[in-house]
Structures are given as structure tokens and as C-alpha cells.
Steps between C-alpha positions, in 0.01 A plus 500: 500500500618852436666591830339837532145364461576207727630713782205739469255205530684389808493854638115517455468160686584691814413874498764552769765401247416772259734754645803270462405375160439811300607473126622787285228670309476401129388724224431208267140508363304194415199532274180330589404218265143389422389183676359218292422171673238230518186581694557484878201414718449775755500411869199661681613781722841524333637740244744474214844671486671545162836635393757451229392165376372341822184476693402369845188502709505599869238566769315838492695631787822513296621819335777560243570379155736621227726752673594654164139610470376572852809550722364822648169337606684206660746725683212722627314198641811368665582835661144531634562185709753688716869586527613138528385423149655811346827300483338257257343783302842662470658177377238459233541857388868437446440177311177544300615261221616223731166315495254422226222506766518582871204497732435505874215398733352814661390271791827532684583192697692431821749618605432799266618301202394611153424183311594554131540333166785579262530386138827538314622382164851411386629400164701178523686272267350186351716285726364645820243268648264554791721266708824689426321839559379383847852390578624844403246668724587288807871572447427877504317499828647716776589317819181628671278304259443132491316269255241289677343347187614448144326301233336495153127549480234473232284820463184529293705622200869446576763291669671704757767498766391580853711600799394622846745740664501605868696769673508662841640856512454763769276265691257452215462165319371493147431239241492521122378240250664558159408345166724489193344434166683477168315615190697532185817683570360670814509378859209642701532535875184533718567557869236508772627644830336522842581459872587149621209532738253533218670287237298181540182700518581689176669218314174356352434847358850522357459159342167587351637828369806342324265265310341812341840622376548506123730677253465604137689295245 
């Protein structure tokens, strides 16, 4: 995975990490591309997020989307939650092109953890498989992070790699379930992050959401 995107995803796993994981601001612009995909059945009470060739459904309480299109709206909503979440807003402002889609649950969990979903895309060579990519991810993990699960899974549309990462920093323990999906020359990374306290409660929602994920050809 591109190291900048990977570190930012890890930073957003724990909001308290954002201060120490800031990346340099990039001026690179990425144009939005139209999304064309097979019909996706809508989940009652959920809404669809689209951005730069990808789409995903999430519960109604989530806000966000394509940051290249609605960064100001996302930042405003984050800052309205209080000073603690301004750190995340600042990180997103400095890295608006890091994610294809980024969304957060406005129902803030305990202990004040902002559950979020980050989707990134990386162009990889034809020889890079899901297995080799997962190995690269685990080798890049900082010492504070540990992999508690790693396996291949079958989604509704794709085969994917899945890892569950846990970390405890500044007294807060968080968990992230990350999926890697190869489509053509692109590797798609979909990471769901929440507190360890709420992980098992939220995991069914994460697993339902990833099965709505699709990308344009």
C-alpha cells in the first residue's frame, strides 16, 4: 500500500494518533469519475456513498463521501462535534485526496471514539496478489499495532483479503477491520475503524456494508 495512505488510515483508527501522524499537504488534484456498476439492492435505513469509481452503503447516521467534492461539509460536521474531533478534521483538510470515500458515524461511541470508514485505491502491478499485499500491510505496521485476524473472504461480488488490527495508545484501545480487493490493476482498501469496546457490536454492520461495495470496471 502507498505508505502515505496507509499511515493516514492507521492515524484515523485512533483519533489520538492524528497529531503524530500528520502528512504533508498535497496539491495533486484527482478528477471525479462517473460510476457505472450493476444494480445494488438498497438496504432499508441505509444510504449510498459514491466517489471516484466506488460505492458503498452505510447506515443513515453516517456522514461523509467523496472528499474532493464535499470536504468543507465533512470538516464542518466534524468540528461541530467538539475540539477533540478538530484534529481529525485538520488531517482530512491536509490530505483531501488520500481517500476515495471517507465517512464517519455521527453517533459517537465510547470512549468518545469516532467510528469511521476509509476507502483508498492504489495502482499495483499484475504480480501483486491479495496475499502478497496483506503481507506488505502487516510488515508496515507500527509496533503499537497487532494483527488479531488475517484471512481470505468471499464477498457478494469479490474475493478479498481481511485483517483485523488492534492498538492501544494513550489508554484507548481501537480495532480496525480492513479489506483488500484487487480489481484490474487497482487494489482497493476498505477500512472500518471503531473502539475495541464497540467492535463486536459494530462488526455485523461493517460486514453487511462491505458486501455492498462495488467498483466501476
